[in-house]
N, C-alpha and C positions, 0 to 999 in steps of 0.2 A: 462741304456740301451745305446747302441751305437747310435751315431748320423748318419743320413743318409749320404751315400757316393755317390758322383756324379760318373756317369759312367766313365767319363774321368779320375777319380782318381784311378780307378782299374788298377791293373797290366795287362800287355798284356796277361799273362797266365789266370788271372781271366776273362778277357774279352772274351778270346777264349772259355773257358769252359762254361761261362754263356751267350754266344751270343744270345741264344733264348729269353733272358729277356731284351735285350738292349732297345727295344722300350718302355717297360713299367717300366724300372728300377727306374726312378724318382718317380713313383707313388706307388712303393712297400713300405709297412711299414718297419720301421727300423729292427724289429725282423726278417722279411722275408729276407731282405738284408743280415743280419748277418748270418742267416742259410745258405743262398746260398753261401756266401763267405766261410763258413766253408766247405761246400760241394766241392767248387772249390779247396780248399787247400788240400783235400785228394789225395793220390796217385791215378793214373788212374786205377790201379788194384782194389783198394778199391771201387772206384766209379762204376766200372763195376760189382763188386760183389753185391753191394747194388742194382744197377739197375736190375740185374738178380733176386734177391730175391723179389724186389717189383713186377716185372713182374710175378713171380710165385704166389705171393699173389693175384694179380689182376685176375688170372685165376681161383681162387677158387670161389665157389658159396658163397652167403651170409651166408648160414647156415654153410658151411665149415669154413669160416672166423670167425664166432661166436664161433664155437667149438674150434678153435685154440686159440682165445682170452681167452676163459674160461680156457684152459689148462695152459696158461701163467700167470694167476692170482695167 
């Protein structure tokens, strides 16, 4: 697993994309930091697409989410 990375060691692009996490960055588990850094490395268009899909998912009711999850198994 990756070692924790200090906020100051992130690139300016990573800091810009991940600025909402700056205050808590040092407390995030290594795995979470790694996932967020992968997110920041994606092209802006890909991040926007994923964000839209996640928003669509959140608008579904619990039963709709369960039905979709069953279909994906």
